[in-house]
Biotite code that builds the C-alpha atoms (Angstrom):
import biotite.structure as struc

atoms = struc.array([
    struc.Atom([52.332, -2.018, 16.632], chain_id="A", res_id=1, res_name="MET", atom_name="CA", element="C"),
    struc.Atom([54.430, -3.939, 18.615], chain_id="A", res_id=2, res_name="LEU", atom_name="CA", element="C"),
    struc.Atom([52.231, -3.224, 22.000], chain_id="A", res_id=3, res_name="SER", atom_name="CA", element="C"),
    struc.Atom([49.185, -4.212, 19.952], chain_id="A", res_id=4, res_name="SER", atom_name="CA", element="C"),
    struc.Atom([50.984, -7.437, 18.835], chain_id="A", res_id=5, res_name="LEU", atom_name="CA", element="C"),
    struc.Atom([51.952, -7.970, 22.598], chain_id="A", res_id=6, res_name="ALA", atom_name="CA", element="C"),
    struc.Atom([48.328, -7.791, 23.438], chain_id="A", res_id=7, res_name="LYS", atom_name="CA", element="C"),
    struc.Atom([47.244, -10.028, 20.560], chain_id="A", res_id=8, res_name="TRP", atom_name="CA", element="C"),
    struc.Atom([50.049, -12.808, 21.860], chain_id="A", res_id=9, res_name="SER", atom_name="CA", element="C"),
    struc.Atom([48.034, -12.991, 25.084], chain_id="A", res_id=10, res_name="LYS", atom_name="CA", element="C"),
    struc.Atom([44.888, -13.750, 23.823], chain_id="A", res_id=11, res_name="GLN", atom_name="CA", element="C"),
    struc.Atom([43.317, -17.043, 22.746], chain_id="A", res_id=12, res_name="ARG", atom_name="CA", element="C"),
    struc.Atom([41.424, -16.122, 19.403], chain_id="A", res_id=13, res_name="SER", atom_name="CA", element="C"),
    struc.Atom([45.185, -15.235, 18.138], chain_id="A", res_id=14, res_name="ALA", atom_name="CA", element="C"),
    struc.Atom([46.495, -18.526, 19.045], chain_id="A", res_id=15, res_name="TRP", atom_name="CA", element="C"),
    struc.Atom([43.449, -20.582, 17.684], chain_id="A", res_id=16, res_name="LEU", atom_name="CA", element="C"),
    struc.Atom([44.013, -18.677, 14.083], chain_id="A", res_id=17, res_name="VAL", atom_name="CA", element="C"),
    struc.Atom([47.199, -19.898, 14.323], chain_id="A", res_id=18, res_name="LEU", atom_name="CA", element="C"),
    struc.Atom([46.556, -23.541, 15.137], chain_id="A", res_id=19, res_name="ALA", atom_name="CA", element="C"),
    struc.Atom([43.763, -23.494, 12.324], chain_id="A", res_id=20, res_name="LEU", atom_name="CA", element="C"),
    struc.Atom([45.906, -21.634, 9.718], chain_id="A", res_id=21, res_name="SER", atom_name="CA", element="C"),
    struc.Atom([48.737, -24.591, 10.420], chain_id="A", res_id=22, res_name="ALA", atom_name="CA", element="C"),
    struc.Atom([46.135, -27.572, 10.880], chain_id="A", res_id=23, res_name="THR", atom_name="CA", element="C"),
    struc.Atom([44.342, -26.282, 7.148], chain_id="A", res_id=24, res_name="VAL", atom_name="CA", element="C"),
    struc.Atom([47.807, -26.584, 5.502], chain_id="A", res_id=25, res_name="LEU", atom_name="CA", element="C"),
    struc.Atom([48.598, -29.712, 7.227], chain_id="A", res_id=26, res_name="LEU", atom_name="CA", element="C"),
    struc.Atom([45.298, -30.949, 5.665], chain_id="A", res_id=27, res_name="GLY", atom_name="CA", element="C"),
    struc.Atom([46.005, -29.711, 2.472], chain_id="A", res_id=28, res_name="LEU", atom_name="CA", element="C"),
    struc.Atom([48.980, -31.452, 2.273], chain_id="A", res_id=29, res_name="ALA", atom_name="CA", element="C"),
    struc.Atom([47.135, -34.578, 2.964], chain_id="A", res_id=30, res_name="LEU", atom_name="CA", element="C"),
    struc.Atom([44.437, -33.858, 0.317], chain_id="A", res_id=31, res_name="TYR", atom_name="CA", element="C"),
    struc.Atom([47.501, -33.628, -2.247], chain_id="A", res_id=32, res_name="PHE", atom_name="CA", element="C"),
    struc.Atom([48.563, -37.174, -1.006], chain_id="A", res_id=33, res_name="GLN", atom_name="CA", element="C"),
    struc.Atom([45.276, -39.051, -0.601], chain_id="A", res_id=34, res_name="TYR", atom_name="CA", element="C"),
    struc.Atom([43.193, -37.318, -2.895], chain_id="A", res_id=35, res_name="GLN", atom_name="CA", element="C"),
    struc.Atom([45.840, -35.990, -5.712], chain_id="A", res_id=36, res_name="MET", atom_name="CA", element="C"),
    struc.Atom([48.072, -38.779, -5.497], chain_id="A", res_id=37, res_name="ASN", atom_name="CA", element="C"),
    struc.Atom([51.262, -36.586, -4.936], chain_id="A", res_id=38, res_name="LEU", atom_name="CA", element="C"),
    struc.Atom([53.560, -38.594, -2.829], chain_id="A", res_id=39, res_name="GLN", atom_name="CA", element="C"),
    struc.Atom([55.603, -36.794, -0.138], chain_id="A", res_id=40, res_name="PRO", atom_name="CA", element="C"),
    struc.Atom([59.391, -37.169, -0.009], chain_id="A", res_id=41, res_name="CYS", atom_name="CA", element="C"),
    struc.Atom([61.690, -36.710, 2.657], chain_id="A", res_id=42, res_name="MET", atom_name="CA", element="C"),
    struc.Atom([61.817, -33.131, 3.095], chain_id="A", res_id=43, res_name="LEU", atom_name="CA", element="C"),
    struc.Atom([58.098, -32.658, 2.298], chain_id="A", res_id=44, res_name="CYS", atom_name="CA", element="C"),
    struc.Atom([57.378, -34.845, 5.499], chain_id="A", res_id=45, res_name="VAL", atom_name="CA", element="C"),
    struc.Atom([59.754, -32.921, 7.290], chain_id="A", res_id=46, res_name="TYR", atom_name="CA", element="C"),
    struc.Atom([58.093, -29.601, 6.582], chain_id="A", res_id=47, res_name="ALA", atom_name="CA", element="C"),
    struc.Atom([54.621, -31.268, 7.681], chain_id="A", res_id=48, res_name="ARG", atom_name="CA", element="C"),
    struc.Atom([56.604, -31.797, 10.984], chain_id="A", res_id=49, res_name="ALA", atom_name="CA", element="C"),
    struc.Atom([57.314, -28.398, 11.013], chain_id="A", res_id=50, res_name="ALA", atom_name="CA", element="C"),
    struc.Atom([53.548, -27.203, 11.012], chain_id="A", res_id=51, res_name="LEU", atom_name="CA", element="C"),
    struc.Atom([52.812, -30.036, 13.232], chain_id="A", res_id=52, res_name="THR", atom_name="CA", element="C"),
    struc.Atom([55.354, -27.572, 15.731], chain_id="A", res_id=53, res_name="GLY", atom_name="CA", element="C"),
    struc.Atom([53.219, -24.705, 14.919], chain_id="A", res_id=54, res_name="VAL", atom_name="CA", element="C"),
    struc.Atom([50.649, -26.464, 15.788], chain_id="A", res_id=55, res_name="ILE", atom_name="CA", element="C"),
    struc.Atom([51.876, -27.552, 19.037], chain_id="A", res_id=56, res_name="LEU", atom_name="CA", element="C"),
    struc.Atom([53.010, -24.388, 19.952], chain_id="A", res_id=57, res_name="ALA", atom_name="CA", element="C"),
    struc.Atom([49.511, -22.982, 19.576], chain_id="A", res_id=58, res_name="ALA", atom_name="CA", element="C"),
    struc.Atom([47.868, -25.640, 21.571], chain_id="A", res_id=59, res_name="LEU", atom_name="CA", element="C"),
    struc.Atom([50.588, -24.824, 24.619], chain_id="A", res_id=60, res_name="ILE", atom_name="CA", element="C"),
    struc.Atom([49.449, -21.031, 24.246], chain_id="A", res_id=61, res_name="ALA", atom_name="CA", element="C"),
    struc.Atom([46.074, -21.828, 23.841], chain_id="A", res_id=62, res_name="LEU", atom_name="CA", element="C"),
    struc.Atom([46.043, -23.730, 27.711], chain_id="A", res_id=63, res_name="ILE", atom_name="CA", element="C"),
    struc.Atom([46.781, -20.128, 28.961], chain_id="A", res_id=64, res_name="SER", atom_name="CA", element="C"),
    struc.Atom([47.914, -17.171, 27.024], chain_id="A", res_id=65, res_name="PRO", atom_name="CA", element="C"),
    struc.Atom([48.401, -14.821, 29.645], chain_id="A", res_id=66, res_name="THR", atom_name="CA", element="C"),
    struc.Atom([50.401, -17.208, 31.524], chain_id="A", res_id=67, res_name="ASN", atom_name="CA", element="C"),
    struc.Atom([53.994, -15.728, 30.784], chain_id="A", res_id=68, res_name="GLY", atom_name="CA", element="C"),
    struc.Atom([55.834, -19.285, 30.970], chain_id="A", res_id=69, res_name="LEU", atom_name="CA", element="C"),
    struc.Atom([53.208, -21.107, 28.604], chain_id="A", res_id=70, res_name="LEU", atom_name="CA", element="C"),
    struc.Atom([53.588, -18.094, 26.215], chain_id="A", res_id=71, res_name="ARG", atom_name="CA", element="C"),
    struc.Atom([57.084, -18.354, 25.852], chain_id="A", res_id=72, res_name="TRP", atom_name="CA", element="C"),
    struc.Atom([57.400, -21.824, 25.560], chain_id="A", res_id=73, res_name="ILE", atom_name="CA", element="C"),
    struc.Atom([54.462, -21.323, 22.548], chain_id="A", res_id=74, res_name="ALA", atom_name="CA", element="C"),
    struc.Atom([56.550, -18.331, 21.253], chain_id="A", res_id=75, res_name="LEU", atom_name="CA", element="C"),
    struc.Atom([59.809, -20.228, 21.112], chain_id="A", res_id=76, res_name="PHE", atom_name="CA", element="C"),
    struc.Atom([58.219, -23.520, 19.897], chain_id="A", res_id=77, res_name="THR", atom_name="CA", element="C"),
    struc.Atom([56.578, -21.232, 17.288], chain_id="A", res_id=78, res_name="PHE", atom_name="CA", element="C"),
    struc.Atom([59.829, -19.754, 16.184], chain_id="A", res_id=79, res_name="ALA", atom_name="CA", element="C"),
    struc.Atom([61.894, -22.935, 16.139], chain_id="A", res_id=80, res_name="ALA", atom_name="CA", element="C"),
    struc.Atom([59.406, -24.784, 14.045], chain_id="A", res_id=81, res_name="SER", atom_name="CA", element="C"),
    struc.Atom([58.765, -21.827, 11.819], chain_id="A", res_id=82, res_name="SER", atom_name="CA", element="C"),
    struc.Atom([62.481, -21.360, 10.965], chain_id="A", res_id=83, res_name="VAL", atom_name="CA", element="C"),
    struc.Atom([63.085, -25.215, 10.963], chain_id="A", res_id=84, res_name="TRP", atom_name="CA", element="C"),
    struc.Atom([60.358, -25.189, 8.286], chain_id="A", res_id=85, res_name="GLY", atom_name="CA", element="C"),
    struc.Atom([62.145, -22.251, 6.431], chain_id="A", res_id=86, res_name="PHE", atom_name="CA", element="C"),
    struc.Atom([65.440, -24.096, 6.306], chain_id="A", res_id=87, res_name="MET", atom_name="CA", element="C"),
    struc.Atom([63.786, -27.523, 4.935], chain_id="A", res_id=88, res_name="ILE", atom_name="CA", element="C"),
    struc.Atom([61.835, -25.729, 2.260], chain_id="A", res_id=89, res_name="THR", atom_name="CA", element="C"),
    struc.Atom([65.155, -23.858, 1.267], chain_id="A", res_id=90, res_name="GLN", atom_name="CA", element="C"),
    struc.Atom([66.976, -27.035, 0.986], chain_id="A", res_id=91, res_name="GLU", atom_name="CA", element="C"),
    struc.Atom([63.878, -28.709, -0.947], chain_id="A", res_id=92, res_name="HIS", atom_name="CA", element="C"),
    struc.Atom([64.255, -25.748, -3.297], chain_id="A", res_id=93, res_name="ILE", atom_name="CA", element="C"),
    struc.Atom([67.564, -26.346, -3.762], chain_id="A", res_id=94, res_name="GLY", atom_name="CA", element="C"),
    struc.Atom([67.045, -30.099, -4.656], chain_id="A", res_id=95, res_name="VAL", atom_name="CA", element="C"),
    struc.Atom([64.466, -29.191, -7.288], chain_id="A", res_id=96, res_name="GLU", atom_name="CA", element="C"),
    struc.Atom([66.679, -26.991, -8.952], chain_id="A", res_id=97, res_name="GLU", atom_name="CA", element="C"),
    struc.Atom([69.420, -29.536, -8.822], chain_id="A", res_id=98, res_name="LEU", atom_name="CA", element="C"),
    struc.Atom([67.459, -32.442, -10.422], chain_id="A", res_id=99, res_name="VAL", atom_name="CA", element="C"),
    struc.Atom([66.045, -29.781, -12.852], chain_id="A", res_id=100, res_name="GLN", atom_name="CA", element="C"),
    struc.Atom([69.527, -28.623, -14.286], chain_id="A", res_id=101, res_name="SER", atom_name="CA", element="C"),
    struc.Atom([70.167, -32.587, -14.652], chain_id="A", res_id=102, res_name="GLY", atom_name="CA", element="C"),
    struc.Atom([71.844, -32.989, -11.560], chain_id="A", res_id=103, res_name="GLY", atom_name="CA", element="C"),
    struc.Atom([71.098, -36.323, -9.341], chain_id="A", res_id=104, res_name="LEU", atom_name="CA", element="C"),
    struc.Atom([69.944, -35.815, -5.817], chain_id="A", res_id=105, res_name="TYR", atom_name="CA", element="C"),
    struc.Atom([68.792, -39.240, -3.437], chain_id="A", res_id=106, res_name="THR", atom_name="CA", element="C"),
    struc.Atom([66.917, -38.551, -0.186], chain_id="A", res_id=107, res_name="CYS", atom_name="CA", element="C"),
    struc.Atom([68.236, -40.368, 2.892], chain_id="A", res_id=108, res_name="SER", atom_name="CA", element="C"),
    struc.Atom([66.076, -43.723, 3.280], chain_id="A", res_id=109, res_name="LEU", atom_name="CA", element="C"),
    struc.Atom([65.116, -43.389, 6.902], chain_id="A", res_id=110, res_name="PHE", atom_name="CA", element="C"),
    struc.Atom([63.927, -39.885, 8.365], chain_id="A", res_id=111, res_name="PRO", atom_name="CA", element="C"),
    struc.Atom([65.456, -38.249, 11.428], chain_id="A", res_id=112, res_name="GLU", atom_name="CA", element="C"),
    struc.Atom([62.977, -35.679, 13.309], chain_id="A", res_id=113, res_name="PHE", atom_name="CA", element="C"),
    struc.Atom([63.691, -33.263, 15.746], chain_id="A", res_id=114, res_name="PRO", atom_name="CA", element="C"),
    struc.Atom([64.356, -35.044, 19.338], chain_id="A", res_id=115, res_name="LEU", atom_name="CA", element="C"),
    struc.Atom([64.551, -38.413, 17.866], chain_id="A", res_id=116, res_name="GLY", atom_name="CA", element="C"),
    struc.Atom([60.990, -38.637, 17.830], chain_id="A", res_id=117, res_name="LEU", atom_name="CA", element="C"),
    struc.Atom([59.813, -41.588, 15.096], chain_id="A", res_id=118, res_name="PRO", atom_name="CA", element="C"),
    struc.Atom([56.771, -39.860, 13.691], chain_id="A", res_id=119, res_name="LEU", atom_name="CA", element="C"),
    struc.Atom([57.062, -42.049, 10.569], chain_id="A", res_id=120, res_name="ASP", atom_name="CA", element="C"),
    struc.Atom([56.602, -45.049, 12.777], chain_id="A", res_id=121, res_name="LYS", atom_name="CA", element="C"),
    struc.Atom([54.050, -43.549, 14.825], chain_id="A", res_id=122, res_name="TRP", atom_name="CA", element="C"),
    struc.Atom([51.917, -41.570, 11.954], chain_id="A", res_id=123, res_name="PHE", atom_name="CA", element="C"),
    struc.Atom([52.902, -43.274, 8.886], chain_id="A", res_id=124, res_name="PRO", atom_name="CA", element="C"),
    struc.Atom([49.634, -41.900, 6.882], chain_id="A", res_id=125, res_name="GLU", atom_name="CA", element="C"),
    struc.Atom([51.207, -38.540, 7.654], chain_id="A", res_id=126, res_name="VAL", atom_name="CA", element="C"),
    struc.Atom([55.117, -38.885, 8.209], chain_id="A", res_id=127, res_name="PHE", atom_name="CA", element="C"),
    struc.Atom([55.739, -41.741, 6.132], chain_id="A", res_id=128, res_name="ASN", atom_name="CA", element="C"),
    struc.Atom([57.703, -40.333, 2.991], chain_id="A", res_id=129, res_name="PRO", atom_name="CA", element="C"),
    struc.Atom([57.002, -42.184, -0.027], chain_id="A", res_id=130, res_name="THR", atom_name="CA", element="C"),
    struc.Atom([57.749, -39.564, -2.686], chain_id="A", res_id=131, res_name="GLY", atom_name="CA", element="C"),
    struc.Atom([61.506, -38.958, -4.326], chain_id="A", res_id=132, res_name="MET", atom_name="CA", element="C"),
    struc.Atom([62.912, -35.604, -3.610], chain_id="A", res_id=133, res_name="CYS", atom_name="CA", element="C"),
    struc.Atom([63.279, -33.371, -6.475], chain_id="A", res_id=134, res_name="GLY", atom_name="CA", element="C"),
    struc.Atom([60.100, -34.387, -8.198], chain_id="A", res_id=135, res_name="ASP", atom_name="CA", element="C"),
    struc.Atom([57.928, -31.148, -9.593], chain_id="A", res_id=136, res_name="ILE", atom_name="CA", element="C"),
    struc.Atom([54.499, -32.815, -9.808], chain_id="A", res_id=137, res_name="ALA", atom_name="CA", element="C"),
    struc.Atom([52.327, -29.705, -8.979], chain_id="A", res_id=138, res_name="TRP", atom_name="CA", element="C"),
    struc.Atom([52.807, -26.176, -9.483], chain_id="A", res_id=139, res_name="ARG", atom_name="CA", element="C"),
    struc.Atom([50.477, -23.138, -9.019], chain_id="A", res_id=140, res_name="PHE", atom_name="CA", element="C"),
    struc.Atom([51.157, -20.016, -10.541], chain_id="A", res_id=141, res_name="MET", atom_name="CA", element="C"),
    struc.Atom([54.311, -21.618, -11.999], chain_id="A", res_id=142, res_name="ASP", atom_name="CA", element="C"),
    struc.Atom([55.523, -21.829, -8.626], chain_id="A", res_id=143, res_name="LEU", atom_name="CA", element="C"),
    struc.Atom([56.410, -25.245, -7.275], chain_id="A", res_id=144, res_name="SER", atom_name="CA", element="C"),
    struc.Atom([55.208, -26.741, -3.480], chain_id="A", res_id=145, res_name="MET", atom_name="CA", element="C"),
    struc.Atom([58.309, -26.126, -1.817], chain_id="A", res_id=146, res_name="PRO", atom_name="CA", element="C"),
    struc.Atom([58.434, -22.561, -3.166], chain_id="A", res_id=147, res_name="VAL", atom_name="CA", element="C"),
    struc.Atom([54.745, -21.766, -1.807], chain_id="A", res_id=148, res_name="TRP", atom_name="CA", element="C"),
    struc.Atom([55.533, -24.016, 1.609], chain_id="A", res_id=149, res_name="THR", atom_name="CA", element="C"),
    struc.Atom([58.882, -21.326, 2.053], chain_id="A", res_id=150, res_name="ARG", atom_name="CA", element="C"),
    struc.Atom([56.467, -18.257, 1.665], chain_id="A", res_id=151, res_name="VAL", atom_name="CA", element="C"),
    struc.Atom([54.300, -19.967, 4.121], chain_id="A", res_id=152, res_name="ILE", atom_name="CA", element="C"),
    struc.Atom([57.110, -20.415, 6.353], chain_id="A", res_id=153, res_name="PHE", atom_name="CA", element="C"),
    struc.Atom([58.660, -17.010, 5.702], chain_id="A", res_id=154, res_name="VAL", atom_name="CA", element="C"),
    struc.Atom([55.071, -15.312, 6.939], chain_id="A", res_id=155, res_name="VAL", atom_name="CA", element="C"),
    struc.Atom([55.449, -17.824, 10.186], chain_id="A", res_id=156, res_name="TYR", atom_name="CA", element="C"),
    struc.Atom([58.887, -16.993, 10.877], chain_id="A", res_id=157, res_name="THR", atom_name="CA", element="C"),
    struc.Atom([58.520, -13.168, 10.599], chain_id="A", res_id=158, res_name="LEU", atom_name="CA", element="C"),
    struc.Atom([55.365, -13.514, 12.852], chain_id="A", res_id=159, res_name="LEU", atom_name="CA", element="C"),
    struc.Atom([56.861, -15.446, 15.321], chain_id="A", res_id=160, res_name="SER", atom_name="CA", element="C"),
    struc.Atom([60.208, -13.088, 15.823], chain_id="A", res_id=161, res_name="LEU", atom_name="CA", element="C"),
    struc.Atom([57.578, -10.063, 15.902], chain_id="A", res_id=162, res_name="MET", atom_name="CA", element="C"),
    struc.Atom([55.806, -11.703, 18.836], chain_id="A", res_id=163, res_name="LEU", atom_name="CA", element="C"),
    struc.Atom([58.756, -12.379, 20.326], chain_id="A", res_id=164, res_name="ILE", atom_name="CA", element="C"),
    struc.Atom([60.105, -9.014, 19.926], chain_id="A", res_id=165, res_name="PHE", atom_name="CA", element="C"),
    struc.Atom([56.513, -7.466, 21.147], chain_id="A", res_id=166, res_name="SER", atom_name="CA", element="C"),
    struc.Atom([57.227, -9.120, 24.626], chain_id="A", res_id=167, res_name="GLN", atom_name="CA", element="C"),
    struc.Atom([60.106, -6.861, 25.676], chain_id="A", res_id=168, res_name="PHE", atom_name="CA", element="C"),
    struc.Atom([57.821, -3.522, 24.616], chain_id="A", res_id=169, res_name="LYS", atom_name="CA", element="C"),
    struc.Atom([57.469, -1.563, 27.995], chain_id="A", res_id=170, res_name="LYS", atom_name="CA", element="C"),
    struc.Atom([53.680, -0.847, 28.473], chain_id="A", res_id=171, res_name="LYS", atom_name="CA", element="C"),
    struc.Atom([52.856, 2.391, 29.192], chain_id="A", res_id=172, res_name="LYS", atom_name="CA", element="C"),
    struc.Atom([50.662, 3.019, 32.150], chain_id="A", res_id=173, res_name="TYR", atom_name="CA", element="C"),
    struc.Atom([47.035, 3.693, 31.154], chain_id="A", res_id=174, res_name="ASN", atom_name="CA", element="C"),
    struc.Atom([44.407, 3.545, 33.714], chain_id="A", res_id=175, res_name="PRO", atom_name="CA", element="C"),
    struc.Atom([41.671, 3.185, 30.622], chain_id="A", res_id=176, res_name="TYR", atom_name="CA", element="C"),
    struc.Atom([43.544, 0.161, 29.143], chain_id="A", res_id=177, res_name="ASP", atom_name="CA", element="C"),
])
């Protein structure tokens, strides 16, 4: 299995699928915002930034997935973005639970994106938080949006870690490969 994943990580199609999946999810977030009028809170916007990191990782690998340096940069960017997205959604679920139990929570006034990037200034349509943290405005199968987002980031995190570990799998010599 690890050798299959290692081969897969060297194919453009694999990275294209990753880029498309994260782009679709980001597009879905924008659909919720602009078509369903569900305003994103600070933590939602951070999850969008993590998805953007996954897209960036895939785009880096798409340049040349067989190039070891670019592939490693992509893999670590993918893993870091996925883990950060998971941590953000964990915090978001905790905030939801706190608010649902009657507690109070307020988001910070200004977003602080990784590397100090002012994404909310550069792309306000995507990264400007306009909602309140802790509001549950949407459910599917009785799970809130942050819970579904956590599922997505768990899958991405597991995939990124498996891809990283697969890179260490020693390749057996096969003259027919």
